[in-house]
C-alpha positions, 0 to 999 in steps of 0.5 A, a space after each residue: 591613537 598609537 602609531 605602528 613602527 614604520 616597517 609595520 606600516 610599510 608591510 601592511 600598506 604594501 600588501 594592501 596596495 599590491 594584493 588588495 587594491 579592489 578591497 581598498 576601493 570598496 572600503 573607501 566607497 563604503 565608508 568615506 567617498 562613494 564616488 571614489 575611482 581609486 584608493 591607495 592605502 598610505 598609513 594606519 594606526 591603532 584606530 584607523 586606516 588612511 587612504 589617498 583617494 581619487 574621485 570626482 572631487 579630485 585627489 584627497 585623503 580619507 581616514 576610515 576608523 577600524 570597527 575595533 581598535 587594532 592594538 598590535 600588528 596581529 590585530 591589523 589583519 582582523 581589523 582590515 578583514 572586518 572592515 572589508 566585510 562590513 563594506 561588502 555588506 553596506 554596499 550589497 556586494 558579495 565578499 571575494 574569496 581571499 
């Protein structure tokens, strides 16, 4: 696992939380916590994303692995999009137009 620079993490998590809050929740429900009512992306590395989750079990953190490692900043977007589409497929939800 390789960490990204703090500025990269801040940019990605900020974008995900500001522009894709529903996508965060969908990813978390599909791959980590089916009863999640809220999900806020807090961190990421080359192998996975980290979300703070609210569910019937209270608040906790979950790690969801990327389908393919994100080896650089440019690959992060592809990793998130692939995970989102896999989440939609797993949950039987039509992907939103982004």
